[in-house]
DRENGU-406303 format. One record per residue: x negated, y, z negated of N, C-alpha, C, O in turn. Coordinates in Angstrom, 1 decimal. Atoms other than C-alpha are relative to their C-alpha. Example, Ala and Ser with C-alpha at 12.3 -4.5 7.8 and 13.67 -1.06 7.14 Angstrom:
% DRENGU-406303
[[-0.9 -1.2 0.0] [-12.3 -4.5 -7.8] [-0.9 1.2 0.0] [-1.9 1.2 -0.7]]
[[0.9 -1.1 0.0] [-13.7 -1.1 -7.1] [0.8 1.1 -0.8] [0.3 2.2 -0.9]]
***
This chain:
% DRENGU-406303
[[-0.9 -1.2 0.0] [0.0 0.0 0.0] [-0.9 1.2 0.0] [-2.0 1.2 -0.5]]
[[0.8 -1.3 -0.1] [-1.1 3.6 0.6] [0.9 1.1 -0.2] [2.1 1.1 0.2]]
[[-0.8 -1.2 0.2] [0.1 6.9 -0.6] [-0.1 1.0 1.2] [-1.1 1.5 1.5]]
[[-0.1 -0.8 -1.2] [1.2 8.8 2.5] [0.1 1.5 -0.2] [-0.5 2.3 0.4]]
[[-0.3 -1.4 0.2] [2.4 12.0 1.0] [0.5 0.3 -1.4] [1.1 -0.6 -2.0]]
[[-0.4 -0.5 1.3] [2.9 13.9 -2.3] [0.9 1.2 0.2] [0.4 2.2 0.9]]
[[-0.9 -1.1 -0.3] [5.9 16.2 -2.2] [0.7 0.6 -1.2] [1.1 -0.1 -2.2]]
[[-0.7 -0.8 1.0] [7.4 18.9 -4.4] [1.0 0.9 0.6] [0.8 1.3 1.8]]
[[-1.1 -0.9 -0.5] [10.5 21.0 -4.0] [0.1 1.3 -0.7] [-0.3 1.5 -1.9]]
[[-0.3 -1.2 0.6] [11.5 24.5 -4.6] [1.5 0.2 0.0] [2.2 -0.5 0.8]]
[[-1.5 -0.2 0.1] [15.0 25.8 -5.4] [0.5 0.6 1.4] [0.0 1.6 1.8]]
[[-0.5 -0.4 -1.3] [16.9 26.1 -2.1] [1.5 -0.3 0.0] [2.0 -1.0 -0.9]]
[[-1.4 0.3 -0.2] [20.5 26.1 -0.9] [0.2 -0.8 1.2] [-0.2 -0.4 2.3]]
[[-0.3 0.8 -1.2] [21.7 23.4 1.4] [1.5 0.0 0.1] [2.3 0.0 -0.8]]
[[-1.4 -0.1 -0.3] [25.1 23.5 3.1] [0.3 -0.9 1.1] [-0.4 -1.1 2.0]]
[[-0.6 0.7 -1.1] [27.2 21.3 5.2] [1.5 0.0 -0.1] [2.0 -0.2 -1.2]]
[[-1.5 -0.2 0.1] [30.8 21.8 6.1] [0.3 1.2 -0.8] [-0.2 2.2 -0.7]]
[[-0.4 -1.1 0.9] [32.5 23.9 3.5] [-0.7 -0.1 -1.4] [-0.2 0.5 -2.4]]
[[0.7 0.1 1.3] [30.1 22.8 0.7] [-1.4 0.5 0.0] [-2.1 0.3 1.1]]
[[1.4 -0.4 0.1] [26.9 24.3 -0.4] [-0.5 -0.3 -1.5] [0.2 -0.3 -2.4]]
[[0.6 0.4 1.3] [24.5 23.3 -3.2] [-1.4 0.7 -0.2] [-2.1 0.8 0.7]]
[[1.3 -0.4 0.4] [21.6 24.8 -5.0] [-0.8 -1.2 -0.5] [-0.3 -1.9 -1.4]]
[[0.7 1.2 0.2] [19.0 22.1 -5.2] [-1.5 0.0 0.2] [-2.0 1.0 0.7]]
[[1.5 0.2 -0.2] [15.4 20.9 -5.4] [-0.3 -1.1 0.9] [-1.4 -1.6 0.9]]
[[0.2 1.2 -0.8] [15.9 18.1 -2.9] [-0.9 0.2 1.2] [-1.5 -0.7 1.7]]
[[0.9 -0.3 -1.1] [14.0 19.9 -0.2] [-1.5 0.0 -0.4] [-1.9 1.0 -1.0]]
[[1.3 0.2 0.5] [10.5 18.7 -0.8] [-1.0 0.1 1.1] [-0.7 -0.4 2.2]]
[[1.0 -0.3 -1.0] [7.3 19.6 1.0] [-1.4 -0.6 -0.4] [-1.7 -0.6 -1.6]]
[[1.3 0.7 0.3] [3.9 17.8 1.2] [-1.0 1.0 -0.6] [-1.1 2.2 -0.2]]
[[1.1 -0.8 0.6] [1.0 19.1 -0.9] [-1.3 -0.6 0.5] [-1.5 -1.7 0.8]]
[[1.4 0.4 -0.3] [-2.7 19.0 0.0] [-0.8 0.0 -1.2] [-0.6 0.7 -2.2]]
[[0.9 0.1 1.1] [-5.5 18.0 -2.2] [0.5 -0.7 -1.2] [1.6 -1.3 -1.2]]
[[-0.3 0.7 1.2] [-5.5 16.5 -5.7] [1.3 0.6 -0.6] [1.4 1.8 -0.7]]
[[-1.2 -0.5 0.6] [-2.2 16.7 -7.5] [0.1 -0.7 -1.4] [-0.1 -1.9 -1.5]]
[[-0.1 0.5 1.4] [-1.7 16.2 -11.3] [1.4 -0.7 -0.1] [2.4 -0.1 0.2]]
[[-1.2 0.7 0.4] [0.9 13.6 -12.4] [0.1 0.1 -1.5] [-0.8 -0.4 -2.2]]
[[-0.2 -0.1 1.5] [2.3 14.3 -15.9] [1.2 -0.9 -0.4] [1.8 -1.5 0.5]]
[[-1.1 0.9 0.6] [4.8 12.4 -18.1] [1.3 0.5 0.5] [2.3 -0.3 0.5]]
[[-1.3 -0.6 -0.5] [7.5 14.7 -16.7] [0.0 0.2 1.5] [0.9 0.9 2.0]]
[[0.0 -0.1 -1.4] [6.5 14.4 -13.1] [-1.1 0.9 0.6] [-2.2 1.0 0.0]]
[[0.9 -0.8 -0.7] [4.8 16.8 -10.7] [0.2 1.5 -0.4] [1.3 2.0 -0.3]]
[[-0.1 -1.4 0.4] [4.1 20.4 -12.0] [0.5 0.8 1.2] [0.1 0.7 2.3]]
[[-0.5 -0.9 -1.0] [6.1 23.0 -10.1] [1.2 -0.6 0.9] [1.8 0.1 1.7]]
[[-1.1 0.6 -0.8] [8.7 20.5 -8.7] [1.3 0.4 -0.6] [1.6 0.3 -1.8]]
[[-1.3 -0.5 0.5] [12.2 22.0 -8.9] [1.0 -1.1 -0.2] [1.2 -2.0 0.7]]
[[-1.0 1.0 0.3] [14.8 19.8 -10.6] [1.2 0.8 -0.5] [1.1 1.4 -1.6]]
[[-1.2 -0.8 0.3] [18.3 21.3 -10.7] [1.0 -0.8 -0.8] [1.5 -0.5 -1.9]]
[[-1.0 0.8 0.6] [20.7 18.5 -11.5] [-0.6 -0.9 -1.0] [-0.8 -2.1 -0.8]]
[[0.7 0.8 1.0] [19.1 17.4 -14.7] [0.9 -1.1 -0.7] [0.3 -1.9 -1.4]]
[[-0.8 1.1 0.5] [22.1 15.2 -15.6] [-0.3 -1.3 0.7] [-0.1 -2.4 0.2]]
[[0.2 1.1 -0.8] [21.0 12.9 -12.9] [-1.5 -0.3 0.4] [-1.9 -1.4 0.7]]
[[1.3 0.1 -0.5] [17.4 13.6 -12.0] [-1.0 0.5 -1.1] [-0.7 1.3 -2.0]]
[[1.0 -0.5 0.9] [14.1 14.2 -13.9] [0.0 -0.7 -1.3] [0.8 -1.5 -1.6]]
[[0.1 0.6 1.3] [13.1 13.4 -17.4] [-1.1 -1.0 0.0] [-1.5 -1.5 1.0]]
[[1.1 0.9 0.2] [10.6 11.0 -18.8] [0.2 -1.3 0.7] [-0.8 -2.0 1.2]]
[[-0.2 1.3 -0.6] [12.3 7.9 -17.4] [0.3 0.0 1.5] [0.3 -1.0 2.1]]
[[-0.2 -0.2 -1.5] [12.9 9.3 -13.9] [-0.9 1.2 0.4] [-0.5 2.1 1.1]]
[[0.9 -1.1 -0.2] [9.8 11.5 -13.7] [-0.5 0.0 1.5] [-0.7 1.1 2.0]]
[[0.5 0.1 -1.4] [8.7 10.3 -10.2] [1.0 -0.8 0.8] [1.4 -1.9 0.4]]
[[-0.8 0.7 -1.0] [10.9 9.3 -7.2] [-0.9 -0.3 1.2] [-1.5 0.5 1.8]]
[[0.8 0.5 -1.1] [9.2 7.2 -4.5] [0.9 -0.6 1.1] [1.9 -1.3 0.8]]
[[-0.7 0.6 -1.1] [10.4 6.2 -1.1] [-1.0 -0.6 1.0] [-2.2 -0.1 1.1]]
[[1.0 0.7 -0.8] [8.8 3.8 1.4] [0.1 0.5 1.5] [1.2 0.7 2.0]]
[[0.1 -0.3 -1.5] [7.7 4.7 5.0] [0.7 -1.1 0.8] [1.3 -0.9 1.8]]
[[-0.6 1.1 -0.6] [8.9 1.2 5.9] [1.5 0.2 0.1] [2.2 -0.1 1.1]]
[[-1.5 -0.3 0.0] [12.5 2.1 4.8] [0.4 1.1 0.9] [1.4 1.1 1.5]]
[[-0.3 -1.1 -0.9] [12.3 5.4 6.6] [0.0 -0.5 1.5] [0.8 -0.1 2.3]]
[[0.0 0.5 -1.4] [11.3 3.5 9.8] [1.2 -0.9 0.3] [1.7 -0.8 1.4]]
[[-1.2 0.7 -0.1] [14.3 1.2 9.2] [1.1 1.0 0.4] [1.9 0.8 1.3]]
[[-1.0 -1.0 -0.2] [16.5 4.3 9.1] [-0.1 0.6 1.5] [0.8 0.8 2.2]]
[[0.2 -0.5 -1.3] [14.9 5.6 12.3] [0.5 -1.0 1.1] [1.1 -0.6 2.1]]
[[-0.4 1.0 -0.9] [15.6 2.3 14.1] [1.5 -0.2 0.0] [2.2 -0.3 1.0]]
[[-1.4 0.4 0.2] [19.1 1.6 12.7] [0.9 1.2 0.2] [2.1 1.0 0.6]]
[[-0.9 -1.1 0.0] [20.5 5.1 12.5] [-0.6 1.2 0.8] [0.1 2.3 0.8]]
[[0.6 -1.1 -0.8] [18.2 7.2 14.7] [-0.4 1.2 -0.8] [-0.4 2.3 -0.3]]
[[0.4 -1.1 0.9] [17.1 9.3 11.7] [-1.4 0.4 0.3] [-2.3 -0.4 0.2]]
[[1.3 -0.5 -0.2] [14.2 11.5 12.5] [-0.6 0.5 -1.3] [-0.3 1.6 -1.8]]
[[0.4 -0.2 1.4] [12.4 11.4 9.2] [-1.4 0.7 -0.1] [-2.1 0.7 0.9]]
[[1.3 -0.5 0.3] [9.5 13.2 7.6] [-0.1 -0.1 -1.5] [0.9 -0.3 -2.2]]
[[0.2 0.2 1.5] [7.9 12.9 4.1] [0.8 1.0 -0.8] [0.8 2.2 -0.5]]
[[-0.8 -0.8 0.9] [10.2 14.3 1.4] [1.4 0.2 0.5] [2.2 0.9 -0.2]]
[[-1.4 -0.2 -0.5] [13.4 14.1 3.5] [1.0 -0.4 -1.0] [2.0 0.3 -1.2]]
[[-0.9 0.5 1.0] [15.2 12.1 0.8] [-0.2 0.6 -1.4] [0.5 0.2 -2.3]]
[[0.2 -0.7 1.3] [13.8 14.3 -2.0] [-1.0 -0.8 -0.8] [-1.1 -0.6 -2.0]]
[[0.9 0.8 0.8] [11.1 11.8 -3.0] [-1.3 0.8 -0.2] [-1.7 1.6 0.6]]
[[1.3 -0.6 0.4] [7.9 12.9 -4.8] [-1.2 -0.7 0.7] [-2.1 -0.1 1.1]]
[[1.1 0.8 -0.6] [5.8 10.1 -3.3] [0.6 -0.8 1.2] [1.5 -1.5 1.0]]
[[-0.3 0.8 -1.2] [6.1 8.7 0.2] [-1.1 -1.0 0.1] [-2.3 -0.7 0.3]]
[[1.0 1.1 0.2] [4.4 5.3 0.1] [0.1 -1.0 1.2] [1.2 -1.5 1.4]]
[[0.0 1.0 -1.0] [3.5 3.0 3.0] [-0.1 -1.4 -0.7] [-0.9 -1.7 -1.5]]
[[-0.1 1.4 0.5] [4.5 -0.7 2.3] [0.5 -0.1 -1.4] [0.4 -1.2 -2.0]]
[[-0.7 0.2 1.3] [6.3 0.1 -0.9] [1.2 -0.9 0.2] [2.0 -0.7 1.1]]
[[-1.2 0.9 -0.2] [8.8 -2.8 -1.4] [1.3 0.7 -0.2] [1.4 1.6 -1.0]]
[[-1.3 -0.6 0.2] [12.4 -1.9 -1.0] [0.6 -0.3 -1.3] [1.2 0.5 -2.0]]
[[-0.4 0.5 1.3] [13.1 -3.9 -4.1] [-1.2 -0.3 -0.9] [-2.1 -0.9 -0.4]]
[[1.0 0.4 1.0] [11.0 -4.2 -7.2] [0.8 -0.4 -1.3] [1.9 0.0 -1.4]]
[[-0.6 0.2 1.3] [11.7 -5.4 -10.7] [-0.2 1.1 -0.9] [-1.3 1.8 -0.9]]
[[0.3 -1.0 1.1] [12.2 -3.0 -13.5] [-1.1 -0.5 -0.8] [-1.2 -1.6 -1.2]]
[[1.2 0.4 0.8] [8.9 -3.0 -15.4] [-1.2 -0.2 0.9] [-2.3 -0.2 0.4]]
[[1.2 0.1 -0.9] [6.8 -3.6 -12.3] [-0.7 1.4 0.1] [-0.1 2.4 -0.2]]
[[0.8 -1.2 0.1] [4.0 -1.0 -12.1] [-0.8 0.3 1.3] [-1.1 -0.7 2.0]]
[[0.8 -0.5 -1.1] [2.2 1.0 -9.4] [-1.3 0.6 -0.6] [-1.1 1.5 -1.5]]
[[1.3 -0.6 0.5] [-1.5 1.9 -10.0] [-0.5 0.8 1.2] [-0.7 0.3 2.3]]
[[0.5 -0.9 -1.0] [-2.7 4.9 -8.1] [-1.2 0.8 -0.7] [-0.9 1.7 -1.4]]
[[1.1 -0.6 0.8] [-6.2 5.8 -9.3] [0.2 -0.3 -1.5] [0.5 -1.5 -1.9]]
[[-0.2 0.2 1.4] [-5.8 6.3 -13.0] [1.4 0.2 -0.4] [1.8 -0.1 -1.6]]
[[-1.4 -0.2 0.2] [-2.1 7.0 -12.7] [0.7 -1.4 -0.1] [0.5 -2.2 0.8]]
[[-0.7 1.2 0.1] [0.2 4.2 -13.9] [1.5 0.3 0.0] [1.9 1.1 -0.9]]
[[-1.4 -0.3 -0.1] [3.9 4.3 -12.9] [0.8 -1.3 -0.3] [0.3 -2.4 0.2]]
[[-0.8 1.1 0.3] [6.6 1.9 -14.2] [1.4 0.2 0.6] [2.1 1.2 0.3]]
[[-1.3 -0.1 -0.6] [9.8 1.2 -12.2] [1.1 -0.1 -1.0] [1.1 -0.9 -1.9]]
[[-1.1 -0.2 1.0] [13.0 2.2 -14.0] [1.4 0.0 0.5] [2.3 -0.5 -0.2]]
[[-1.4 -0.2 -0.5] [16.0 2.8 -11.7] [0.0 0.3 1.5] [-1.0 0.7 2.0]]
[[-0.2 -0.4 -1.4] [17.3 3.2 -8.2] [0.5 1.4 0.1] [1.0 2.0 -0.8]]
[[-0.6 -1.3 -0.3] [18.3 6.5 -6.6] [1.5 -0.3 0.4] [1.7 -1.2 1.3]]
[[-1.4 0.1 -0.3] [22.1 6.8 -6.4] [0.4 1.2 0.9] [0.1 2.3 0.5]]
[[-0.3 -1.1 -0.9] [23.3 8.9 -3.4] [1.1 0.9 -0.5] [1.9 0.5 -1.3]]
[[-1.0 -1.0 0.4] [25.3 12.1 -3.9] [0.3 0.9 1.2] [-0.3 0.8 2.2]]
[[-0.4 -0.9 -1.0] [26.9 14.9 -1.9] [-1.2 0.8 0.5] [-1.3 1.2 1.6]]
[[1.2 -0.8 -0.4] [23.6 16.8 -1.9] [-0.8 -0.7 1.0] [-1.3 0.0 1.9]]
[[0.8 0.7 -1.0] [21.8 14.1 -0.1] [0.7 0.0 1.4] [0.1 0.2 2.4]]
[[-0.8 -0.1 -1.2] [24.6 14.0 2.5] [-0.1 1.4 0.7] [-0.3 1.5 1.9]]
[[0.2 -1.4 -0.5] [24.3 17.8 2.9] [-1.4 0.2 0.6] [-1.6 0.8 1.6]]
[[1.4 -0.1 -0.4] [20.5 17.5 3.2] [-0.1 -0.7 1.4] [-0.8 -0.2 2.3]]
[[0.1 0.7 -1.3] [21.0 15.0 6.1] [1.0 0.5 1.0] [1.0 0.2 2.2]]
[[-1.1 -0.6 -0.9] [24.0 17.0 7.5] [0.9 -1.0 0.5] [1.2 -1.0 1.7]]
[[-0.9 1.0 -0.5] [26.2 14.0 7.6] [0.8 -0.4 -1.3] [0.3 -1.0 -2.2]]
[[-0.9 0.2 1.1] [29.2 13.7 5.3] [0.1 -1.5 -0.4] [0.4 -1.9 -1.5]]
[[-0.1 1.4 0.3] [29.2 9.9 5.6] [-1.3 -0.7 -0.4] [-1.4 -1.9 -0.5]]
[[1.3 0.6 0.3] [25.6 9.4 4.7] [-0.1 -0.7 -1.3] [-0.8 -1.7 -1.5]]
[[0.0 0.7 1.3] [26.3 8.5 1.1] [0.4 -1.4 0.1] [-0.2 -2.3 -0.5]]
[[-0.4 1.3 -0.2] [28.2 5.5 2.2] [-1.0 -0.8 0.8] [-1.2 -2.0 0.5]]
[[1.1 0.7 -0.8] [25.5 4.6 4.8] [-1.1 -0.4 -0.9] [-1.7 -1.5 -0.8]]
[[1.1 0.2 0.9] [22.9 4.9 2.1] [0.3 -1.2 -1.0] [-0.5 -2.0 -1.3]]
[[-0.4 1.1 0.9] [24.9 2.6 -0.2] [-0.1 -1.3 0.7] [-0.6 -2.3 0.1]]
[[-0.1 1.3 -0.8] [25.4 -0.1 2.5] [-1.4 -0.4 0.3] [-1.7 -1.6 0.4]]
[[1.4 0.3 -0.4] [21.7 0.1 3.5] [-0.8 -0.7 -1.1] [-1.7 -1.5 -0.8]]
[[0.7 0.6 1.1] [20.5 -0.9 0.0] [-1.5 0.2 0.1] [-2.3 -0.7 -0.1]]
[[1.4 -0.5 -0.1] [17.3 1.0 0.5] [-0.1 1.3 -0.8] [-0.4 2.3 -0.2]]
[[-0.2 -1.2 0.7] [17.6 3.4 -2.4] [-1.2 0.8 -0.5] [-1.1 1.9 -0.9]]
[[1.2 -0.6 0.6] [14.0 4.2 -3.3] [0.0 -0.3 -1.5] [1.0 -0.8 -2.0]]
[[0.2 0.5 1.3] [12.7 3.8 -6.8] [-0.4 1.2 -0.9] [-1.3 2.0 -0.5]]
[[0.5 -0.9 1.0] [12.4 6.0 -9.9] [-1.0 -0.7 -0.9] [-0.9 -1.9 -1.2]]
[[1.0 0.5 0.9] [9.4 5.6 -12.2] [-0.2 0.9 -1.2] [0.0 2.1 -1.1]]
[[0.5 -0.8 1.1] [8.3 6.7 -15.6] [-1.5 -0.1 0.1] [-2.1 -1.0 0.7]]
[[1.5 -0.1 -0.1] [4.6 7.7 -16.0] [-0.5 -0.5 -1.3] [-0.4 0.1 -2.4]]
[[0.6 0.6 1.2] [2.7 5.5 -18.4] [-1.4 0.5 -0.2] [-1.9 0.6 -1.3]]
[[1.4 -0.6 0.2] [-0.7 7.1 -17.7] [-0.1 1.1 1.0] [0.1 1.0 2.2]]
[[0.1 -1.2 -0.8] [-1.2 10.6 -16.4] [-1.3 0.0 0.8] [-2.2 -0.7 0.5]]
[[1.3 -0.2 -0.7] [-3.9 11.7 -13.9] [0.3 0.7 1.3] [1.3 1.2 1.6]]
[[-0.1 -0.6 -1.3] [-4.6 13.0 -10.5] [0.1 -1.0 1.2] [-0.5 -2.1 1.1]]
[[-0.1 0.8 -1.2] [-3.6 11.5 -7.1] [-0.2 0.9 1.2] [-0.1 2.1 1.1]]
[[0.1 -0.8 -1.3] [-4.1 12.5 -3.5] [0.5 -0.9 1.1] [0.3 -2.1 1.1]]
[[-0.5 0.7 -1.2] [-2.6 11.6 -0.2] [-1.1 -0.8 0.6] [-2.3 -0.4 0.7]]
[[1.1 0.9 -0.5] [-4.5 8.6 1.3] [-0.4 -1.0 -1.1] [-1.1 -2.0 -0.7]]
[[0.4 1.0 1.1] [-5.0 6.9 -2.1] [0.6 -1.3 0.2] [1.7 -1.4 0.7]]
[[-0.6 1.3 0.0] [-4.5 3.2 -2.3] [0.9 -0.2 -1.2] [0.8 0.5 -2.2]]
[[-1.0 0.3 1.0] [-1.6 1.9 -4.3] [0.1 -1.5 -0.2] [0.2 -2.3 0.7]]
[[0.0 1.4 0.4] [-1.6 -1.4 -6.2] [1.3 -0.3 -0.8] [1.6 0.4 -1.7]]
[[-1.2 0.5 0.6] [1.5 -3.3 -7.2] [-0.4 -1.0 -1.1] [-1.0 -2.0 -0.8]]
[[0.2 1.0 1.1] [1.4 -5.1 -10.6] [1.4 -0.4 -0.4] [2.1 0.3 -1.0]]
[[-1.3 0.5 0.3] [4.4 -7.3 -11.0] [0.1 -0.4 -1.4] [-0.8 -1.0 -2.0]]
[[-0.2 0.4 1.4] [5.9 -7.9 -14.4] [0.6 -1.3 -0.1] [1.6 -1.6 0.7]]
[[-0.6 1.3 0.2] [6.5 -11.4 -15.5] [1.0 -0.1 -1.1] [1.6 -1.1 -1.4]]
[[-0.8 0.0 1.2] [8.5 -10.3 -18.5] [1.5 0.3 0.3] [2.3 -0.2 -0.5]]
[[-1.4 -0.4 -0.3] [11.7 -8.9 -16.9] [0.5 -0.5 1.3] [-0.3 -0.7 2.3]]
[[-0.6 0.5 -1.3] [14.0 -10.2 -14.2] [1.3 0.8 0.4] [2.3 0.2 0.7]]
[[-1.1 -0.9 -0.4] [16.2 -7.2 -13.5] [-0.6 0.8 1.2] [-1.6 1.5 1.0]]
[[0.6 -0.7 -1.2] [15.6 -5.7 -10.0] [0.7 1.3 0.2] [1.7 1.6 -0.4]]
[[-0.5 -1.3 -0.4] [16.1 -2.2 -8.7] [1.4 -0.2 0.7] [2.3 0.6 0.5]]
[[-1.2 0.2 -0.7] [18.8 -3.6 -6.4] [1.1 -0.6 -0.9] [2.3 -0.3 -0.7]]
[[-1.0 0.4 1.0] [20.6 -5.3 -9.4] [0.6 1.2 -0.6] [1.9 1.3 -0.7]]
[[-0.6 -1.3 0.6] [21.0 -1.8 -10.9] [0.7 0.8 1.0] [1.8 1.4 0.7]]
[[-0.7 -0.7 -1.0] [22.0 -0.3 -7.6] [1.4 -0.6 0.2] [2.3 0.2 0.3]]
[[-1.3 0.6 -0.2] [24.7 -2.8 -7.1] [0.9 0.1 -1.2] [2.1 0.2 -1.0]]
[[-0.8 -0.2 1.2] [25.8 -2.5 -10.7] [0.9 1.3 0.1] [2.0 1.3 -0.3]]
[[-0.6 -1.3 0.0] [26.7 1.2 -10.0] [1.3 -0.1 0.9] [2.2 0.8 0.7]]
[[-1.1 0.0 -0.9] [29.2 0.2 -7.3] [1.0 -1.2 -0.3] [2.0 -1.3 0.3]]
[[-0.8 1.2 0.3] [30.7 -3.0 -8.9] [1.2 0.5 -0.8] [1.1 1.3 -1.7]]
[[-1.2 -0.4 0.6] [34.3 -2.6 -9.9] [0.3 -0.8 -1.3] [1.0 -0.3 -2.2]]
[[-0.2 0.8 1.2] [34.3 -5.4 -12.5] [-1.3 -0.5 -0.5] [-2.2 -0.7 0.3]]
[[1.3 0.3 0.6] [31.6 -6.3 -14.9] [0.1 -1.1 -1.0] [1.1 -1.3 -1.7]]
[[0.1 1.1 0.9] [30.6 -9.3 -16.9] [-0.9 0.4 -1.2] [-2.0 1.0 -1.0]]
[[0.8 -0.4 1.2] [29.3 -8.8 -20.5] [-1.4 -0.6 0.0] [-2.3 0.1 -0.4]]
[[1.3 0.6 0.0] [26.5 -11.3 -20.1] [-0.9 0.7 1.0] [-2.1 0.8 0.7]]
[[0.8 -0.7 -1.0] [25.3 -9.6 -17.0] [-0.4 1.4 -0.4] [-1.6 1.8 -0.2]]
[[0.3 -1.3 0.6] [25.4 -6.2 -18.7] [-1.1 -0.1 -1.0] [-2.1 0.7 -1.0]]
[[1.0 0.2 1.1] [23.4 -7.6 -21.6] [-1.4 -0.3 0.7] [-2.4 0.1 0.2]]
[[1.2 0.3 -0.8] [20.9 -9.0 -19.0] [-0.7 1.3 0.5] [-2.0 1.4 0.4]]
[[0.6 -1.3 -0.5] [20.4 -5.5 -17.5] [-0.7 0.7 -1.1] [-1.7 1.4 -0.9]]
[[0.6 -0.8 1.1] [19.8 -4.0 -20.9] [-1.3 -0.6 -0.6] [-1.9 0.1 -1.4]]
[[1.2 0.6 0.6] [17.0 -6.4 -21.7] [-1.3 0.6 0.7] [-2.4 0.5 0.1]]
[[1.1 -0.6 -0.8] [14.8 -4.6 -19.1] [-0.2 1.4 -0.5] [0.7 2.1 -1.0]]
[[0.3 -1.4 0.4] [13.1 -1.2 -19.7] [0.6 1.0 1.0] [-0.2 1.7 1.7]]
[[-0.6 -0.8 -1.0] [15.6 0.6 -17.5] [0.1 1.5 -0.5] [-0.2 1.8 -1.7]]
[[-0.1 -1.4 0.4] [16.0 4.4 -17.4] [1.1 0.3 -1.0] [2.1 -0.4 -1.0]]
[[-0.9 -0.2 1.1] [17.7 5.9 -20.4] [1.5 0.4 0.5] [2.4 0.0 -0.2]]
[[-1.3 -0.4 -0.5] [20.6 7.4 -18.4] [0.8 -1.2 0.3] [2.0 -1.3 -0.1]]
[[-0.7 1.2 -0.3] [21.5 4.0 -17.0] [0.3 -0.8 -1.3] [1.4 -1.4 -1.4]]
[[-0.1 0.7 1.2] [21.0 2.4 -20.4] [1.3 0.4 -0.8] [2.1 -0.4 -1.2]]
[[-1.2 -0.5 0.7] [23.6 4.7 -22.0] [1.3 -0.4 0.7] [2.3 -0.8 0.1]]
[[-1.2 0.3 -0.7] [26.1 4.1 -19.2] [0.4 -1.5 -0.2] [1.6 -1.8 -0.4]]
[[-0.2 1.4 0.1] [25.7 0.3 -19.4] [0.5 -0.4 -1.4] [1.4 -1.2 -1.6]]
[[-0.4 0.2 1.4] [25.9 0.3 -23.2] [1.5 0.4 -0.3] [2.2 -0.3 -0.9]]
[[-1.4 -0.4 0.2] [29.2 2.3 -23.1] [0.9 -0.9 0.7] [2.0 -1.2 0.2]]
[[-0.9 0.9 -0.7] [30.7 0.0 -20.5] [0.1 -1.4 -0.7] [1.1 -1.9 -0.8]]
[[0.0 1.2 0.8] [29.7 -3.0 -22.6] [0.8 0.1 -1.2] [1.5 -0.8 -1.6]]
[[-0.8 -0.2 1.2] [31.3 -1.5 -25.6] [1.5 0.0 0.3] [2.2 -0.6 -0.5]]
[[-1.4 0.1 -0.4] [34.5 -1.1 -23.8] [0.5 -1.4 0.3] [1.5 -1.8 -0.1]]
[[-0.3 1.3 -0.3] [34.4 -4.6 -22.5] [0.1 -0.9 -1.3] [0.9 -1.8 -1.3]]
[[0.0 0.7 1.2] [33.7 -5.8 -26.0] [1.2 0.4 -0.9] [1.3 -0.2 -2.0]]
[[-1.2 -0.5 0.8] [36.8 -3.9 -27.3] [-0.4 0.8 -1.2] [0.4 0.9 -2.1]]
[[0.5 -0.8 1.1] [34.7 -1.8 -29.6] [-0.6 1.3 0.5] [-1.1 1.3 1.7]]
[[0.7 -1.3 -0.4] [33.4 1.8 -29.5] [-1.1 0.3 -1.0] [-1.9 1.3 -0.7]]
[[1.0 -0.3 1.0] [31.1 1.6 -32.5] [-1.3 -0.7 0.2] [-1.5 -1.3 1.3]]
[[1.3 0.5 -0.2] [27.5 0.5 -33.0] [-0.1 -1.5 0.0] [-1.1 -2.1 0.4]]
[[0.0 1.5 0.0] [28.5 -3.2 -33.4] [0.4 -0.6 1.3] [0.4 -1.8 1.5]]
[[-0.5 0.5 -1.2] [29.8 -3.4 -29.9] [-1.0 -0.9 0.8] [-0.6 -1.9 1.4]]
[[0.9 0.7 -0.8] [26.6 -4.7 -28.4] [-0.3 -1.4 -0.5] [-0.9 -2.2 0.1]]
[[0.3 1.4 0.5] [26.4 -7.7 -30.7] [1.2 -0.9 0.1] [1.2 -2.0 -0.4]]
[[-1.2 0.8 0.0] [29.9 -8.9 -30.0] [-0.2 -1.2 1.0] [0.7 -1.9 1.3]]
***
């Protein structure tokens, strides 16, 4: 694997149809060494903090291979940062297990969650139906937490270190978001992995409802 591009965004307004959004999704490549911190890339604009950013979703990465798939299947003319990713990586697997790690120089990243499409992504692509296309494609890109800070640069090699401890994949979590019915045992399985905190809270709340309780004892039912 190879780091193709490091991208940061500034606050911009994207519009499509009768909707407009102030967003940091428009990201542009940086030259030279870039510092990676526990909260992501310095200077990267994050507006929708309910869904993006934070220690468990500090870095979003997307694969050039998946971009090439979009070019072939949907005629999408892509460039690094189009989907709002911080890191564009050649040969990054579409699916990884939560807990799998990427090593880029001294930087260590741990996979935590998939990207869930929103209206802002559709506006960015200028296609109202893109959210559904993104869902069906099951090529969501991957959020990471930063376990070790450091500097990276475009062209750096990227090493995948698979975790033997957890068996929850990024696509398991992506599919969970769209499932209409949920099984308590499956939800408990998802919670065993070091998933992003936002997802953890959602799954715990859903499990509490399925268990017929709202209190702290719900997860042990």
